C-alpha positions, 0 to 999 in steps of 0.5 A: 076692620080689625078688632083688638083683643086685650088679654088681661085675665091671667093671675100673674102668679110668676110676676107677683102682681097683676100685669093688667095694671102694671106699666099703665096696664090695659088702659095704656094699651087700649088708648094706644089702639084708639090712637091707631084708629082701632074702633073695636077693642075687647078686653078679655078679663078672665073671671067675671069679678074682674070686668069692673076693673077695665073700661070699654067692652069687657068679656069674662071667660066662658065657663066652658073654657078651661085654658087660654087656648080654648078661650082664644078659640072661643073668641074666634067663634064670636068676633068677625073680621081681622083680630089683633091679640095683645097681651096685657104684659106688652109693656114696651109696645108703642104706637109704631109697633101697634101700627105695624101689627095692625097692618102686617097682613097676618103673622106671629111677631118675633121678639128681639131674641127671635122668639115667636110671640103668639099672643101678639098675633094678627089674624086676617079675616080669612085665616082659620086657627089650627087645632090647639092640642091644648097649646097656644103656640099650636093654634098659630103654628102655620102662621108666618113669622114677622121679623120687625127689625128695630121694632122687635124689642117692642114685642117682648112679654114679661113673666117674672119680676126679673124680666 
């Protein structure tokens, strides 16, 4: 079983609005995962005040975590089996891209520019996180890169209004 973990706790400062609600937001990604047969979907919402913004199983950040890399490490302690991370700004992710990620066997996808997207990593159950060194990329540094061909455009993330 694969658990999809939707990352929706950021402040979206550079974007100027909450990315978790843009372009269909987390709800669109949640429905996409359901269409792909995913049974467990967890939305990481950030602050506890955001929990009511989302449907389904929603977790707030533990007070002991001060960075996203620490939160991802915490998730690995709590979730058994394979984990598929999906960032809330995966506005171009469609069913074909989601299905590829869910069945790829593990890795970090490359976007259309050849940039690794660790917040879309698929982590098989036997895989263990690397030391974070405070950086998300370090957690997944030993993971293979996934070249997706035409699907690579679906792996882009958005950080500013100009993206």
